[in-house]
N, C-alpha and C positions, 0 to 999 in steps of 0.2 A: 652811766656808760653801759652800753649793751654788752651782754655776755658773749665771749668768743665761742663760736660753734663750728669752726672749720674741722675738716677731717684730713686724713693723710693723703687722699686723692687730690684735695685742694692744694696742699703744700707742695706735692710733687708736680702738679700742674703749673704752679707759680714758678718753680725752679726751671721747668722745661721752657716756659714762656720767656723767662729771663735769658736762658741760653739761646733761644731763637732770636731774641732781640740783639744779642751780641753778634750772631752770624747772619744778619740781614745782608742781601735780599733773600726772599723765600724761593724764587726761581731765577734761573739765569736770564740776563736781560733780553736775549734774543728769542725767548719762548713765551714771554708774557704777552697778553693781549693788549695791555695798556702801555703807555710810554713809561720810561724809567721813573719820572717824578710821580706819575699817577700810581704806579706799582708800589713805590715807597709809601705813599699815603695810604693805600689799601692795606699794606702790611702793618703799618702803624695802627690803623683802625682795628685790624684783627687782634693784635696784641692787646690793645686797650679793652676790647670786648672780653677777652679771656681774663684779664686782670679784674675787670668789673664783676665778672661772674664769681671769681675767687673772693673778692671783697664782700660781695653780697652774701656768700656762703659763710663768711667769717663774722660779719657784723650784724646782719639782719636777723632778727629773732622770729619774726612772723613767718610761719612755714609756707603759706601760700605765696606771700610776696617773694620770699627767697627762692622758691621753686620757679616762680614766673620769671624772675630776673635771670636766673641761671639758664633756663630753657631758651629765652630770647637771645641772650648774649652768645651762648655756645653755638646755637644753630645758625645765627646770623654770621658768626665768625667762620664757621666751617663752609657756609655757602660762599662767602667772599674768598676763602682759601682755595676752594675748588675752581672758582671762576678765574683764578690767576693762571691756570693751566690752559694750554691750547687744546683744540679739539683732538689733535693727534696725540697729545700727551708728551711726557718727557720734560727734562730740564729742571726737575725739582731738586733743591739743595737740601743739605742736612737740616737747616732751619725749618724747611717746609714740614719734614717728618716730625720735628720737635713740636711744632704747633699742632699738627694733627694728633699726636699723642697727648698733648695737653688738653685738647678739646675732647678727646675720648675719655680721659680721666674725669673731666668735669661732667661729661654725660653719665659716666659711671656713678659719680656722686649724686647726680640728679635722680637716677634710678633708685639709689639707696634711700634718698629722701622721700621719694614717692612710695616706696615699699613700706616705710615706717608710718605713713599717714593712716590713721583710723578715724573714721567719721561715724556719726550716728545715722547718716542717710545711706540706705542700702544701695540705691542707684549710683551714688557717688563711689562707693566702695567697689561695686561691680565695674564701673567705668575705669577706675584705677587699675583693677586687676587685669582688665583687657588692654589698657593703654601701655602698661609697663612692658609686656612681651613685644608689642608692636614697636615701641621705642628701641628696645634691645635689638630687634631684627633690623630696624632702619639703620642703626649704627654699624651693624655688620656690613650692610651695603655701602655705607659712607666710607668705611675703612677700605673696603674692596675698591671702591671708585678712586679714592685718593692714592692708594698704593700702586694700582695698575697704571693710572694715568700719570702719576708723578714719576714712576720709574720708566715710563715709555715702553712698557711691555707690548709687543705686537698684539693687536686685537684678534688675530687668527689664533694665537696661543691662549690668551685669556682676555676676553672682552670685558669691559667694565659694565656695571648695571645700566648705565645710561644708554650705551650702545645696544644692549640686549632689549631694553624697553623700546628704543626707537625702531629696532627691527621688528619687534612684535607688533607695534602700532602700525607699521607699514605693511604687515603681512596679515592683517585681520581677514580680508576676503579669502585668502588661501587657507588660513586656520579654520575659518567658519565652514568651508567646504570639507576640510578634513574631519572636523568634528561631526558634521552631518553624516559623512560616509562611515566613520569609524564607530562613533558612539551611538547615534540614533538608529542607524541601519544595522550595524553588526552587533554591538555590545548589548543594546537594550533588547532587540529582537531575540538574540541568542540567549540572553539571561532569562527573559520571560518564558521562552519555550523550554529551556533546559530545566529551570526551577519548577515550572508548572508540570512538565512531564515527570520529573523526578519525584515530586510530591504525590502525584496521582499513582505512579508505580509503587511508591512506598505504602500507600494505603492498601493497594491490592496485595502487596507482599505481606503486609501485616494481617490481612484477612485470610490469606491462604499460605499455610506453612511451607508447602513444597516450593512455592515461588520465592519465599524468603531465603530458603536454603540454596536455591539456585542462583538468585540475583546478587546476594550479598558478596560471595567470593568474587564474582565478575566485577562488581562495583569497586571493591577494595583494590583489585588488580588495575582497573582502568584509572582509578584515582591516583595511582602511583606512576602512571605514564607521564613522561615529560611532554610539554606542549610542542617541543621541537620535533618530536616523533609523530605527533598527530596531525600537525598542520599540513605537511606535504600530501598526506593521504586525502585530506579534505579538499585541497586545491585540485588534485587529480579528479575528484568526484564532482565538485561543484564549480570549478573554474576559478578565475582570479578576481571575480567581482565580490561584492559584499556577502554573497551567500556562503562562500567558503569560510569567511571570517565568522559569520554567525554560527556556522556548523561547528567550528572549533570551540566557540563559547558554549554551545549546547553540550558538547562532549565533556567539557571541563566543569560544567555546573550540574549536569544531570546526575552523575553518580555520587558526588558528595552530598547532594540534596537527598538522594535515595538512601544512602547509608545513614546519614544523620537523622533523617526523619524516622526511619525504622527503629533506630536506637532510641530516639525520643519517645516513640509510641510504646516501646517495650519497657520504659521506665515506670509506667503506671503500676502501682502495687496491687497485690491480691485483694487488699481491703477495699480499695476503690472499685475494682471490678466486681467484687461480691456485693458491694453496695448498689451498683447499677443493676445487678441481677435481682436483688430484692425489690427493686422498683419495676421489675419486668421490662427493662429497657431492651430494645433491639440493638443490633450491632452499630447502626448509624447514630443512634442516640448516645450510645456509650462513647463512640468516636468523637462526636461533637462535644 
């Protein structure tokens, strides 16, 4: 007989599943997409899948087989569970949330099993380390979807992830135009100009002491200015097009680059500078 290997998440999930079976149906009859008989069949299948996942976690000793059975059963069950709700949401009963909690506990158990797996193949370990956070994040979205749609929360107040994804997919042309206007025209241009000018000014300030003493206090002062105070001035100077946004990025990147580059160049010690002098290096060779 195979050794029992279940965990407390599995035991609690079984108790919640039994409680949900007592309180069937999962949703009120007027909100399900299926007929009452079909909804009862789907609810029974969902409970059977969760119990199958619990049995696999308790009786199956092979780690990969156990992980595979739990993953398939749990995710198929939660897919069927969410499909029981209408597109507008609402109508979920207490048994619906019990099943959702049971599925979440089994997913928690699945993450624990995956975290304990250690293999001799480096690529497999890396894949697991990447897959576990993705699975955890996916279940946050699943819980969000189930609670919002099950409780019938108005989408204006808190839209579910499915509605957000559909809106993003339908707004790709608008988002592409905004990305082009904001990132490629304003941010990238402003960042390159601001950082390039700040780096060049820092080299000049490092070369001439009087410039360093004059620019660094101004740089520290401007770095502390809030962007909300700089943006209106840039709009007055350059208008409402992308040039004003790029100018804001230039202002916000120029002085931090100047201050940090000057500080970094000053970190070179006397021994390094003396070594370059013994090699008869000029300033630009020392700088490089």
